[in-house]
C-alpha positions, 0 to 999 in steps of 0.5 A, a space after each residue: 953896125 949902125 951905119 950900116 942899118 942908117 945906109 939900108 933905110 936911106 936907101 930903102 927910102 930912096 927906092 920907095 920914092 922913086 916908085 912913089 914918083 914913078 907911080 905920081 907920074 902914071 904909068 905911062 909918063 915914063 914910056 912918053 917920056 922916053 918917046 919923046 927923047 927918042 923923038 927929040 934925037 932923031 929929029 937932031 939927027 935927021 936935020 942937024 946931025 950933018 953939021 953938029 954932034 947931037 950926041 952925048 960924045 963926038 965932035 961935029 961933023 963940021 968945024 966950029 959947030 958946036 956940039 948940042 950937048 954943050 948948048 947950055 954954056 952958050 944959051 938958054 936951052 929953054 929959050 931956043 923954044 921960041 926959034 925953033 918953032 917960028 924959023 932958025 936962022 942964023 948969022 951964016 949962010 951955010 946953015 938952013 932955016 929950020 921950023 919945027 910942029 910944036 910937039 917936035 920943040 917940045 921934044 927936041 927941047 926935051 932932048 937937049 935938056 937931057 943931054 947938057 954937060 956941067 956948066 962951064 966954071 
């Protein structure tokens, strides 16, 4: 009986923490975050989806193009921000150069962070 009570208490505390965090973040914060994630995903699908798997599942349309959900296995995702803003160029000629506005870079990084799989062991 005591374990059940402790379990209910833990669930209640966890629920209260979620509510407190959403109130602390401000009423529009969750909506802003969701909008930013949608913006980042939309930009990546438009500009990169022809070669790369952009979502949480699926194969990249172009063989050898890394799935974006696995980028953290190769790169520090945060370090990609500068390259996205200044002009992303690679060593292979098939990939066009991309340059994004600062608010687009923030949205792209937020989306990339949100889809990363577990780190490789």
